[in-house]
N, C-alpha and C positions, 0 to 999 in steps of 0.2 A: 462443614471442612470444603473448601475448592478442591475438586478432581484437578490434578493434572493434567498436563499435556499429552504424556505417552499413556497416561491409563484412558483416556478420550479415544485415542485412536485404536486402543486394545478392547475398545468397547463399542469399536465400528462408527463412532460418532465423526461426524464432518466440523470441523471448526470454521468461524469464519472471525475474520480480522479485517476491522476498518484503518485503514490507515490514508495518506491523503494531508499530512497536517499543513507539510510546507503550502502545496498551492492553496489549501483554503485559508491560510491567515496571507497569502498575499491578496488571494479576493477580497478578504476583508479589510484590507488596508493595514497590517501589524508586521507583515513581513518584507523583506526587500527582495525583488527579481534580479535575478543575476547571481548575488552572492549566497542567497537563499540558506542562510543560516539563523537557525532557530532562536533571535534572539528576545522574540517574543515570552520565553520561558522563564528571564530574568526581569522582562521590563511589565508585563500584564501577565504574571502566573495564573490570574482568578480566570481569564479569558482561556488559557490552555486546559486547566481544570473542567470549563465549563464543555469546550470539547471533545475531552475524553469522557464525560457525562451523557453527551448529546450523541456521540457514537454507540457508546452502549447502548440506552435508550432506544437507537434506531436497529440494533442486533449485534453491535460486536460483540463477540465473546473474550475479547482481548484488550486490556489498556495498554496500547504501546508506549513506553516512554519517549515523550518527543526529544531524541537524541542526536536522531537523523542529523547528518551534517554538523553537529555539533563536536564535532572532535577538534583535537589541538593545530591541525592544519588551518580549518574553515575559521575558526577565531582566530587566527593569527592574520588570515586575509581581512579580517574586519576590523582588526587593531586592538584585540580583547581576548587574546590568548590567555590573559590572566585568571579570568572569569570561566575559565573550560571546567574545570572540576566545580565551582559554583553550579554552573549550567546543568552539569551533567546530575549532580547529584539532586538538586533541586526538583529536576524532572523525574527523575525515579523515584524520588518521595511522593510527588505529587498524584504519578499514575499508580504507588501502591497503594497510595490513599482509597482515590477512585475501586481500584479494583477490590481493596477489603472491602467498600461499603456497597458493592455492587455483585459480589460473587464470582467476581471473574479473573481470569488467569492476568498477570502485568509481565511485559518484557523488554528485556533492556534492547539498545538496538544502534548495531554497529552499522557504519554505510562506506561506498568506496571514498578512498583518499586520492584528489587529483597529485600527491605527490608520488604516488606509486609508479616504480618504472622495473619492469623485470628485469633488465640488464645493469641495473645500478645498486651496488651492493648497499650503499649508504642509504639511499631510498627505502630498499626491501628493511633493513635493520629500524630503520624511522617509521616507517608504516606498522611494521610489529609492534611499536613500542605506544604507538595510539591506540593497536587495539589491546593490547596491553590494561593500559590505565583504564579505557572505558568498560572492558568486562570485569575489572576487579570493583569499579564502582557499582557496577550492575550487581554483582554478587551481594557486595556488602549491603545494598538498599534492599535486597528481598524479593530479586527479579525471579519469577518461575523458569522464565528460558531466555535464552539470547538469540536475537535475530541477528546476521550480518547479513546484506542487501545490497543490489543495485552494483553487483560487479561485474563488468564486462570482461576480466581476465579469470580462467579457473585458476591460475597464479594468486591472484589477489583472493579470490574468493577462499582459497584453501588455505592462506595466511590467517583470515579472520576466524576461519573453523580451528585449525591449530592453536590460537589464542583464547576462542572459549574453552576448546576440550583443558588447555593447560592451568588456566587462571579462574576458570568458570566454578571450581568446586563442583562438577560432577551437572552443573544445569545441563539440560536440553537443548542442542545448538537447531538453527533453521537458517538455513542457508541458499538465498535464493541470487539468481545473476539475472543482468538485463540485458538483454537481446540487443544489438544495434543494428543497422539494416542488413547485416550477414545472416546467413543462416547458420551458424557457428559461433563460437566466442571467437576471443580476439587471437588465440593460438591455433585456431583450425578445427578445435574438436567439437563433434555434433551435443547437442545441450543434451539429448538424452543418456550419453557416457559420462559427461561431466556431471550429470546430476549422477550417474550410478557410482561415478569413482567421489564424492562427495559425502556419499552416502558409507561407502566402503571404509570410507576415513572415518567413521563414526556421526556425521549428521544426521540426528533424526528425522529430519526432514530435508529435503531439496527441491528446489525447482527454479520458476522465472519470477521476475517482478517486472514492475516500470516497464518505460520505452514505449511498449506495443499495446495498443487497443485491446479490445476482445477477438477480432475477426482474424488479426495477425499474430496474436499469441496463440490461439487454440491449436494450430498445427505443432506448436512446441511440446504442448502438451502430450497429445496423442504418441509421439516421440519419445517423452522421457517415460509415460506409461509402460510402453513395450519394454523400455529399455531396464526400469527400476523396480524393484518390490518394496512394499511397504507404501507410508504415507509421503505423496509428490506436493507440492506449493504452487499456486497461481495465483496474482495479483498483478492484473493489466492494469493501465492508464484508462483513465474513463475519458477517452476520446476517441472518435472513429478512425481510428488507420486503415491503410487499405492496402494491398499489395503493391501498389503505383508509389503511394509513401507509407512503408510499414512502421515508420516512430514517428514519435510527436517531433520531434527536433528538424524535421522535413515537411512536416505541413504548411503549406501555404496559403494564406487569403485568399479568399477567391474574388476579390475585386483587386488588389493591389498587387497580388502577386507575391508580396514578401513572406518570410519566414512567418510563424506565428511564436514560435519558442519564445520565452517561456508564457509571457503576459496577454497575448493575443490569442489564446487558443479557444475562448468562446464558441466560438462559430462550429468549432468541430466536438463540442460535446456529444458525448453517447446518447443516445436516446432509451429509454426505457427498455424497450424493444432490444435493443443491443446487449444493456447488460442482462436481460434476461434470455439472450441467447449465449451468453458465458455460464450462467448459472446452471442452464440446462445441458450444457456441453461440458462443465465439469460433474455432473451427475452421470453425465454415459460415459466418459471415461474413466472416472474413479479417483477424481481429485479430492484430497480429504481436508486440507490445507486452504480455504479458500478466501478471498479477499479483494480489496480494490485499492490502488495506490493514488498516484497526481491524477488530480479531478475530482475525486471522490468526494462524495457529501453524505448528509445523515439520509438522504433522501434515496440516493443508490443505493447503500449500505441497508437500510429496510426494505428497499426493493428484491435485492438479493436476497436477504435474510427467508422473504416471504418462498422465493423459488426454490430456496433450500429447505424447506418445512419446516423453518422455525416461527416462533412467534411472539417478539418483542413487543414491547409497552406500545410503541410505535405505532402498531399496526392498526391502532384503534384509529389514526386517522388518515388511513389507506385513501385513495381518490375513490368517490362516488359520484361519476357524474350523473348519476339519475338525478340529483340533489340541483343541479344547475338549469338553468330556466332554459338555456339553450338546446340541452340534451334534454330535458327532458320527456317523457313519453306521455306525461299529463295535460290536460287541456290547461292552455295559456289564455287570459283577456285576448281581447282584440288587438290590441294596442300592443301587447307584448308578442302576441303572433308577426306581427310588423316587423317587432324590432330583431325577434329571429330570424324571419326570412331575407330582411337587412343583412345580417352579418353573413349568412350561408350563401348567398345569391348575389356575390361581385357583378357591379356594371361592365360589361363588353368593353 
């Protein structure tokens, strides 16, 4: 029987979670940037199942149902609100199938809802209703726990947590917030305080995800670790954000100066060294729920798994440049020695 989320933490384990399905399906040509709605679940379910399997092969210990931005508001944006339950249930069943076959956990997934307005009672009520139905579907389809993620405000994060507690049948909740270019939530609350309050309200894990890359997310992890006891979560985007451009939304093209978000971010992808920095920082700070968000790939997940001391099947294919003719230490023919030197020594 698969060990549950809470038992893993009780046993001192670190959980690796592979996310980032939205951007990966944009890259593969099966999801529209801008709308960012996971229609691929309905139109090409075999590809979603394959990505679940690919991420597990790379080291993810959780199959996250691809219901991110699959809520009623987003489905209405693209004129497919009638398919909202179909999309959610199909995605949850697919994730459950892969989790059962791979002895991993399966998580339901709630996300921020652009309808939400803390000063509008009707908008709050509608947001609560959307969270409620997604939580109920996740519970009925056998989720092991439920994620609520990418909330810019503590208020909306707390609504998601309340829905999980009220309708989730006791399933653990993992709630993460997305920092903007500011150093606090939209309410002006430090993230350490927000994390502590979410855990006091009953979240099994609280933390941050999305928006920021490793270098600009790590400071929040230190803040949260000081403020919170128990497991905290970190899932940065896989783009090299900087103090000058702390979120992916304001990264600019190096040539044109135009904003890159969301389909022109490739030039800002993290190096493997950046992923290693993140993994090592998590180990030093004491983060136990670790993953990667937008821009993630199976290669990044495999590298992070290795840094965390895990041994997924994909490590068989780990890079070994000693077997490449340019970087081998072995003797080459005169011809290939010439080729090697031609690559390594550009003309002035």
